[in-house]
C-alpha positions as CSV (number, residue, x, y, z in Angstrom):
1,X,98.4,100.6,88.4
2,X,97.7,97.4,87.1
3,X,94.9,97.9,84.2
4,X,93.3,94.8,85.0
5,X,92.4,96.4,87.9
6,X,90.0,99.1,86.3
7,X,88.7,96.4,83.8
8,X,87.2,94.1,86.9
9,X,85.7,97.1,88.4
10,X,84.2,98.3,84.9
11,X,82.6,95.3,83.9
12,X,81.5,94.8,88.1
13,X,79.6,97.4,87.3
14,X,77.8,96.6,83.9
15,X,76.6,93.4,84.8
16,X,75.9,94.4,88.2
17,X,73.1,96.7,87.1
18,X,72.4,96.0,83.2
19,X,72.2,91.8,83.3
20,X,68.5,90.1,84.4
21,X,69.8,87.3,86.1
22,X,69.1,85.4,89.2
23,X,70.1,87.5,92.0
24,X,72.3,84.3,93.2
25,X,74.6,84.5,90.2
26,X,75.6,87.9,90.3
27,X,76.3,87.7,93.9
28,X,78.6,84.4,92.8
29,X,80.0,86.7,90.2
30,X,80.5,89.5,92.0
31,X,82.4,87.8,95.0
32,X,84.9,85.2,92.0
33,X,85.5,89.5,91.0
34,X,86.3,90.5,94.3
35,X,88.6,87.8,95.3
36,X,90.4,87.9,91.7
37,X,90.2,92.2,92.3
38,X,91.7,91.6,96.3
39,X,94.6,89.6,94.5
40,X,95.4,92.1,92.4
41,X,95.7,94.5,94.8
42,X,97.7,93.2,96.8
43,X,100.3,92.2,94.5
44,X,99.7,95.7,93.6
45,X,100.3,97.1,97.6
46,X,103.6,94.3,97.6
47,X,105.0,96.2,94.7
48,X,104.1,99.8,95.9
49,X,105.5,98.6,99.5
50,X,109.0,97.2,97.8
51,X,109.5,100.8,96.4
52,X,108.7,102.7,99.5
53,X,111.4,100.6,101.1
54,X,113.8,101.0,98.6
55,X,113.4,105.1,99.1
56,X,113.8,104.8,102.6
57,X,117.3,103.0,102.3
58,X,118.3,105.7,100.2
59,X,117.1,108.4,102.6
60,X,118.6,106.6,105.5
61,X,122.0,106.3,103.9
62,X,121.7,110.0,102.4
63,X,121.3,110.9,105.8
64,X,124.2,109.2,107.3
65,X,126.6,111.0,104.4
66,X,125.0,114.3,105.5
67,X,125.7,113.6,108.9
68,X,129.3,112.3,108.2
69,X,129.9,115.8,106.3
70,X,128.2,118.2,109.0
71,X,130.6,116.4,111.6
72,X,133.7,116.8,109.0
73,X,132.4,120.4,108.4
74,X,132.6,120.9,111.8
75,X,136.1,119.9,112.7
76,X,137.1,122.1,109.9
77,X,135.6,125.2,111.5
78,X,136.5,124.4,115.1
79,X,140.3,124.1,114.1
80,X,140.0,127.2,112.2
81,X,138.7,128.4,114.8
82,X,141.9,127.2,117.6
83,X,144.3,128.5,114.8
84,X,142.8,132.0,115.1
85,X,142.6,132.4,119.0
86,X,146.2,131.0,119.1
87,X,147.6,132.8,116.0
88,X,147.2,135.5,117.7
């Protein structure tokens, strides 16, 4: 995760409790920091969702390969069964 996100949260915690400034200044600061934090979280979410999409595509490809491999094995098994039946 983006380390700047943790820095912003920690800075917001420090400033909101310790500094004796006007209430409106605190709210203005917190609103600006929240907006920045939300944009960072949106970027992080986009990055993570792209990873999930890539993994999902790989899983779909792997599943299709397994499907074809299973089909080939079933075909080979059926051929062997018919060869045993008609050989007798």
